[in-house]
C-alpha positions as CSV (number, residue, x, y, z in Angstrom):
1,M,24.7,17.5,1.0
2,K,23.9,14.2,2.6
3,V,20.4,13.4,4.3
4,D,19.3,10.3,6.2
5,I,15.5,9.6,5.7
6,L,14.0,7.7,8.6
7,T,10.7,6.0,7.7
8,R,8.5,3.1,8.9
9,E,7.5,2.2,5.3
10,Y,9.6,1.8,2.3
11,P,9.5,-0.6,-0.7
12,P,8.6,-3.4,-0.7
13,K,6.8,-2.6,2.6
14,V,4.6,0.3,1.7
15,Y,1.0,0.2,3.0
16,G,0.0,4.0,3.1
17,G,0.5,7.5,1.9
18,A,3.5,8.2,4.1
19,G,5.3,5.2,2.6
20,V,4.5,6.4,-1.0
21,H,5.8,9.8,0.0
22,A,9.1,8.5,1.4
23,E,9.6,6.4,-1.7
24,E,9.0,9.1,-4.2
25,L,10.7,11.9,-2.2
26,S,14.0,9.7,-1.8
27,K,14.1,9.1,-5.5
28,V,13.9,12.6,-6.7
29,L,16.2,14.0,-3.8
30,A,18.8,11.3,-4.9
31,E,18.8,13.0,-8.3
32,R,20.3,16.0,-6.5
33,I,22.0,15.0,-3.3
34,D,23.2,11.9,-1.4
35,V,20.3,10.0,0.4
36,T,20.3,7.1,2.7
37,V,17.0,5.7,3.6
38,R,16.8,3.9,7.1
39,A,13.5,1.8,7.2
40,F,11.8,-0.8,9.2
41,D,10.9,-4.3,8.2
42,G,14.3,-5.8,7.7
43,P,17.2,-5.7,5.1
44,R,16.4,-4.6,1.5
45,T,17.9,-6.4,-1.6
46,E,19.2,-4.4,-4.6
47,A,16.0,-5.4,-6.4
48,D,13.9,-3.5,-3.7
49,I,15.7,-0.2,-4.2
50,P,13.9,2.1,-6.5
51,A,15.7,3.4,-9.5
52,I,16.9,7.2,-9.4
53,P,15.1,9.0,-12.2
54,G,16.9,11.3,-14.7
55,D,19.8,10.5,-17.0
56,D,22.6,12.1,-15.0
57,P,21.9,12.1,-11.2
58,K,24.1,14.2,-9.1
59,G,23.4,12.2,-5.9
60,S,23.0,8.6,-4.8
61,L,20.4,6.4,-3.0
62,K,21.2,3.8,-0.3
63,V,18.7,1.7,1.7
64,V,19.3,0.2,5.1
65,G,16.5,-1.9,6.7
66,Y,16.3,-2.8,10.3
67,D,14.5,-5.8,12.1
68,T,12.7,-5.7,15.5
69,P,15.0,-7.0,18.1
70,A,14.2,-10.7,18.7
71,E,13.8,-10.0,22.4
72,L,10.9,-7.6,21.7
73,K,8.9,-9.8,19.3
74,D,6.1,-10.1,21.9
75,A,6.2,-6.4,23.1
76,N,3.6,-3.7,22.7
77,G,3.8,-2.2,19.1
78,A,5.2,1.0,20.6
79,I,8.1,-0.7,22.3
80,K,8.8,-2.6,19.0
81,T,9.0,0.6,17.2
82,F,11.4,2.1,19.9
83,G,13.6,-1.0,19.4
84,V,14.0,-0.3,15.8
85,D,14.5,3.4,16.5
86,L,17.4,2.9,18.8
87,Q,19.2,0.9,16.1
88,I,18.6,3.6,13.5
89,A,19.5,6.4,15.9
90,N,22.9,4.8,16.5
91,D,23.6,4.4,12.7
92,V,22.6,7.8,11.4
93,D,25.5,9.4,9.4
94,A,24.4,12.6,7.5
95,D,24.5,16.3,7.5
96,I,20.8,16.4,8.3
97,I,18.1,14.1,9.4
98,H,14.5,13.8,7.9
99,A,12.1,11.6,9.9
100,H,8.6,10.6,8.7
101,T,5.7,9.8,11.0
102,W,5.7,9.0,14.8
103,Y,7.4,5.7,14.1
104,A,10.6,7.5,13.2
105,C,10.3,10.3,15.7
106,L,12.3,8.8,18.6
107,A,15.1,7.7,16.0
108,G,15.4,11.3,14.7
109,R,15.3,12.9,18.1
110,L,18.0,10.6,19.6
111,A,20.1,10.8,16.5
112,Q,19.9,14.6,16.6
113,Q,21.3,14.7,20.2
114,L,23.7,11.7,19.7
115,H,25.2,13.0,16.6
116,E,24.6,16.8,17.0
117,I,22.9,17.3,13.6
118,P,19.7,19.1,12.8
119,L,16.4,17.1,12.6
120,V,13.5,17.7,10.2
121,I,10.2,16.2,10.5
122,T,7.5,15.7,7.8
123,A,4.1,15.7,9.4
124,H,1.9,13.2,7.6
125,S,-0.5,12.9,10.5
126,L,-0.5,13.8,14.2
127,E,-1.1,11.5,17.4
128,P,-3.3,14.0,19.1
129,F,-5.7,13.9,16.2
130,R,-5.7,10.1,16.0
131,P,-7.1,9.0,19.6
132,W,-8.5,5.9,18.0
133,K,-4.9,4.6,17.8
134,R,-5.4,3.6,21.4
135,E,-7.4,0.8,20.0
136,Q,-4.5,-0.5,18.3
137,L,-1.6,0.4,20.6
138,G,-3.3,0.5,24.1
139,G,-1.0,2.2,26.5
140,G,1.5,2.2,23.6
141,Y,-0.5,5.3,22.4
142,N,0.9,7.3,25.3
143,L,4.4,6.3,24.1
144,S,3.8,7.2,20.5
145,S,2.2,10.6,21.6
146,W,5.2,11.3,23.8
147,A,7.7,10.4,21.1
148,E,6.1,12.6,18.6
149,K,5.6,15.6,21.0
150,D,9.2,15.5,22.1
151,A,10.6,15.4,18.6
152,Y,8.3,18.1,17.2
153,E,9.0,20.5,20.1
154,H,12.8,20.0,19.5
155,A,12.9,19.8,15.7
156,D,15.0,22.2,13.7
157,G,12.3,22.3,11.0
158,I,8.9,20.8,10.4
159,I,7.5,20.2,6.9
160,A,3.6,20.1,6.8
161,V,2.1,18.5,3.7
162,S,-0.6,21.1,3.6
163,G,-1.6,24.6,4.9
164,G,-4.3,22.7,6.9
165,M,-1.6,20.5,8.4
166,K,0.5,23.4,9.5
167,Q,-2.5,24.7,11.4
168,D,-3.0,21.4,13.2
169,I,0.7,21.2,14.1
170,L,0.5,24.6,15.9
171,A,-2.8,23.7,17.5
172,A,-1.5,20.3,18.8
173,Y,1.9,21.7,19.7
174,P,1.7,25.4,20.8
175,N,5.4,25.3,21.8
176,V,6.5,24.9,18.3
177,D,7.8,28.1,16.6
178,P,5.6,28.9,13.6
179,D,8.7,30.0,11.7
180,K,10.1,26.5,11.9
181,V,7.0,25.0,10.0
182,F,7.2,24.9,6.3
183,V,4.6,23.9,3.9
184,V,5.6,21.4,1.2
185,Y,2.9,19.6,-0.5
186,N,2.7,15.8,-1.1
187,G,3.5,14.9,-4.8
188,I,2.5,12.7,-7.5
189,T,4.6,10.9,-10.2
190,M,2.2,11.2,-13.2
191,A,4.0,8.5,-15.3
192,D,3.0,6.0,-12.7
193,F,-0.6,6.6,-13.4
194,A,-0.7,6.4,-17.2
195,T,-3.6,4.7,-18.8
196,P,-2.7,0.9,-18.9
197,A,-2.5,-0.7,-22.3
198,D,-5.3,-3.0,-23.4
199,D,-3.3,-6.1,-22.7
200,D,-1.9,-4.9,-19.3
201,P,-2.3,-7.7,-16.8
202,G,-3.6,-5.3,-14.3
203,W,-7.1,-5.3,-15.9
204,A,-7.3,-8.8,-14.6
205,V,-8.7,-7.4,-11.4
206,F,-12.0,-6.8,-12.9
207,D,-12.6,-10.4,-13.8
208,R,-11.2,-11.8,-10.7
209,Y,-13.7,-9.7,-8.6
210,H,-16.5,-9.8,-11.1
211,I,-16.6,-6.0,-11.5
212,D,-18.8,-5.0,-14.4
213,R,-17.1,-2.4,-16.6
214,S,-20.4,-1.5,-18.3
215,K,-22.0,-0.2,-15.0
216,P,-21.2,3.4,-13.6
217,T,-18.7,2.7,-10.8
218,L,-17.6,4.5,-7.6
219,L,-14.3,3.6,-6.1
220,F,-12.9,3.8,-2.6
221,V,-9.3,3.0,-1.9
222,G,-8.0,3.1,1.8
223,R,-7.0,1.3,4.9
224,I,-9.7,0.3,7.3
225,T,-9.1,3.0,10.0
226,R,-11.1,5.5,11.9
227,Q,-9.6,8.4,10.0
228,K,-10.6,7.1,6.6
229,G,-14.2,7.3,7.4
230,L,-15.2,4.2,5.8
231,P,-18.1,3.4,8.3
232,Y,-19.6,6.7,7.2
233,L,-19.3,5.8,3.6
234,L,-21.0,2.5,4.2
235,Q,-23.9,4.5,5.9
236,A,-24.1,6.9,3.0
237,L,-24.2,4.1,0.4
238,H,-27.8,3.2,1.6
239,F,-28.9,6.5,0.1
240,V,-26.9,6.1,-3.2
241,D,-28.6,5.1,-6.5
242,K,-28.7,1.3,-6.4
243,D,-27.7,1.2,-10.1
244,I,-24.2,2.6,-9.2
245,Q,-21.7,-0.2,-8.6
246,V,-19.4,0.4,-5.7
247,V,-15.9,-1.0,-5.4
248,L,-14.2,-0.9,-2.0
249,A,-10.5,-1.5,-2.1
250,A,-10.3,-1.5,1.7
251,G,-7.8,-3.6,3.7
252,A,-5.3,-3.6,6.5
253,P,-7.6,-2.9,9.4
254,D,-6.0,-1.2,12.4
255,T,-7.9,-3.4,14.8
256,P,-10.1,-6.5,15.0
257,E,-12.9,-4.2,16.4
258,I,-13.0,-1.9,13.3
259,A,-12.6,-4.9,11.1
260,E,-15.7,-6.5,12.4
261,E,-17.6,-3.1,12.5
262,V,-16.9,-2.8,8.8
263,K,-17.7,-6.4,8.1
264,T,-21.2,-6.0,9.7
265,A,-21.9,-2.8,8.1
266,F,-20.9,-4.2,4.6
267,A,-23.1,-7.2,5.1
268,K,-26.2,-5.2,6.0
269,L,-25.5,-2.8,3.0
270,D,-24.8,-5.8,0.5
271,E,-28.2,-7.3,1.7
272,E,-30.1,-4.1,1.1
273,R,-28.7,-2.7,-2.1
274,G,-26.2,-5.1,-3.4
275,N,-24.1,-3.9,-6.4
276,I,-21.0,-3.6,-4.0
277,I,-17.6,-5.4,-4.2
278,W,-15.2,-5.4,-1.3
279,I,-11.6,-6.1,-2.1
280,E,-9.8,-6.9,1.1
281,E,-6.3,-7.6,-0.2
282,M,-3.7,-4.8,-0.8
283,L,-3.7,-4.7,-4.6
284,P,-0.3,-4.4,-6.6
285,K,0.2,-1.1,-8.4
286,P,-0.7,-2.4,-11.9
287,E,-4.1,-3.6,-10.7
288,L,-4.8,-0.6,-8.6
289,N,-3.9,1.6,-11.5
290,A,-6.2,-0.4,-13.9
291,L,-8.9,-0.2,-11.3
292,E,-8.8,3.6,-11.1
293,H,-8.8,4.0,-14.8
294,G,-11.8,1.6,-15.2
295,C,-14.0,3.4,-12.6
296,D,-15.9,6.7,-13.1
297,A,-15.6,8.4,-9.7
298,F,-13.5,8.3,-6.5
299,I,-14.8,8.8,-2.9
300,C,-12.8,10.0,0.0
301,P,-14.9,10.1,3.2
302,S,-12.1,10.8,5.6
303,I,-12.5,12.6,8.9
304,Y,-8.8,13.3,9.3
305,E,-6.6,13.8,6.2
306,P,-3.6,16.1,6.3
307,L,-3.5,16.2,2.5
308,G,-5.0,12.9,1.0
309,I,-2.5,11.5,-1.5
310,V,-5.2,9.0,-2.6
311,N,-7.2,12.0,-4.1
312,L,-4.1,13.1,-6.1
313,E,-3.6,9.5,-7.3
314,A,-7.2,9.3,-8.5
315,M,-6.9,12.7,-10.0
316,A,-3.8,11.7,-11.9
317,C,-6.0,8.8,-13.5
318,G,-8.6,11.3,-14.6
319,L,-11.2,10.4,-11.9
320,P,-13.5,13.2,-10.3
321,V,-13.3,13.1,-6.5
322,V,-16.0,13.4,-3.9
323,A,-14.2,14.1,-0.6
324,S,-14.7,15.4,2.9
325,A,-13.9,19.1,3.3
326,T,-11.4,18.5,6.1
327,G,-7.7,18.9,6.8
328,G,-5.7,19.6,3.6
329,I,-8.1,17.9,1.2
330,P,-9.7,21.5,0.1
331,E,-6.1,22.3,-1.1
332,V,-6.2,19.4,-3.5
333,V,-9.9,18.9,-4.5
334,V,-11.4,22.1,-5.9
335,D,-15.2,22.0,-5.1
336,G,-17.3,22.2,-8.3
337,E,-14.1,22.0,-10.6
338,T,-12.4,18.8,-9.9
339,G,-15.2,17.1,-7.9
340,Y,-17.3,18.0,-4.8
341,L,-16.3,18.7,-1.3
342,V,-18.7,17.3,1.4
343,P,-19.0,19.8,4.2
344,I,-18.2,18.5,7.6
345,D,-18.4,20.2,11.1
346,Q,-16.2,18.2,13.4
347,L,-15.7,17.9,17.3
348,H,-12.3,19.5,18.4
349,D,-11.7,16.6,20.9
350,G,-9.0,15.0,18.8
351,T,-11.5,12.5,17.3
352,G,-12.6,14.6,14.4
353,T,-16.1,13.1,14.9
354,P,-18.7,14.9,12.9
355,T,-21.0,17.0,15.0
356,N,-24.1,16.0,12.8
357,P,-23.3,12.5,11.5
358,D,-26.5,12.1,9.7
359,K,-26.1,15.5,7.8
360,F,-22.5,14.4,6.8
361,V,-23.8,11.0,5.5
362,H,-26.7,12.5,3.6
363,D,-24.4,15.2,2.2
364,M,-22.1,12.6,1.0
365,A,-24.7,10.5,-0.6
366,D,-26.2,13.6,-2.4
367,A,-22.6,14.5,-3.7
368,I,-22.1,10.9,-4.9
369,N,-25.5,10.8,-6.8
370,R,-24.8,14.4,-8.3
371,I,-21.6,13.3,-9.8
372,M,-22.6,9.9,-10.9
373,R,-25.9,11.1,-12.7
374,D,-24.0,13.4,-15.1
375,P,-21.2,11.5,-16.9
376,E,-20.2,14.4,-19.1
377,L,-19.7,16.6,-16.1
378,A,-17.8,13.7,-14.3
379,R,-15.6,13.5,-17.3
380,K,-14.8,17.2,-17.3
381,M,-14.1,17.3,-13.6
382,G,-11.9,14.3,-14.2
383,Q,-9.9,16.1,-16.8
384,A,-9.6,19.2,-14.5
385,G,-8.3,17.0,-11.8
386,Y,-5.7,15.5,-14.0
387,E,-4.4,18.9,-15.2
388,R,-4.3,20.1,-11.5
389,A,-2.4,17.0,-10.3
390,R,0.0,17.3,-13.2
391,D,0.6,21.1,-12.8
392,K,0.6,21.6,-9.0
393,F,1.9,18.5,-7.4
394,S,5.1,17.3,-9.4
395,W,7.8,15.5,-7.2
396,E,10.4,17.5,-8.9
397,S,9.2,20.8,-7.5
398,I,8.7,19.2,-4.2
399,A,12.3,17.9,-4.2
400,D,13.6,21.5,-4.8
401,A,11.4,22.9,-2.1
402,T,12.6,20.2,0.4
403,I,16.3,20.9,-0.3
404,E,15.6,24.6,0.2
405,V,14.2,23.8,3.7
406,Y,17.4,21.8,4.3
407,R,19.6,24.5,3.3
408,K,17.7,27.2,5.5
409,I,18.2,24.9,8.4
410,L,21.9,24.1,7.9
411,E,22.6,27.7,7.4
412,K,21.5,28.4,10.8
């Protein structure tokens, strides 16, 4: 069997959970079948291609990168995306196509028709539930929404990364046949999150940003985008014990507007309570791993999260997690066992805005204070989270489940 994986992100250009998913899935699939990854951001060198795990792989891994056409360099972001999609669609050569995120939806849909081969899409997020993307894309949001809708309604199979995501797919696209939607969770490579050695260079992040390892420390990791809920966290931190050190590893803002909003909120918070460090750069993996192992708890304030791979990564490092009870998060974080879930009632207008923002903010602060004031309970929750990540979310089982989806579709 040969599959072409179509993705916006792939090493060394990975900035979010969908990119991590595409990288890890392609590696474990390549142990079993022949995989060609077709990705944005230009050609890859041999050094950029991840190694296939296992001693005796039965498949192969090839990576092809595409640049935005020169004549589109000043175009709207959606038009630039479509320019790359057209190139990818022309080159697809496989038994089955597997597209990830709206960025690759047009490529997948066109390749499905052009080459008459089945299309599978993995749903990491959905445009109807991310209307704030209009801030980033303007009228291009209409195009991204169209490309996603057309691909979903004509796909031969859709993989949802959680049961909550499957419900969202069927709500957003009622014309999709529920029998074509398969739940296959995101995964985690536990070895990537092992405790760093004492002399690991990743620990340098603490000195560089003057993070005090003797203080109880709460960690946030995520892009600055509406769905990640960072503005709500910044409000909640006004009500969190001031002795708790807070580290925000938050970069890659979607728009100048939200970047300025977060900057203003951070300055106000820093003036009022202090004891807060903002890391704006995207940290390399060794430093992020050291940071997660050196902190005491993890916070995920998202208002939209199909699964929340950042929570899995934190759990793999033994951190207890405080997270919003939205989307697929409750399928990862077990309330009272691996952390705390913060209840959230949300508008059903596509924005996911909390109906009672003040309650959401105060409940989040209460959960943070609760977990941070009891270090022994936090340690036990972190251990339980580690075991859950290890036992329930391995990439090997996810690869097998994904290949089973391919087989069912090809048999039809």
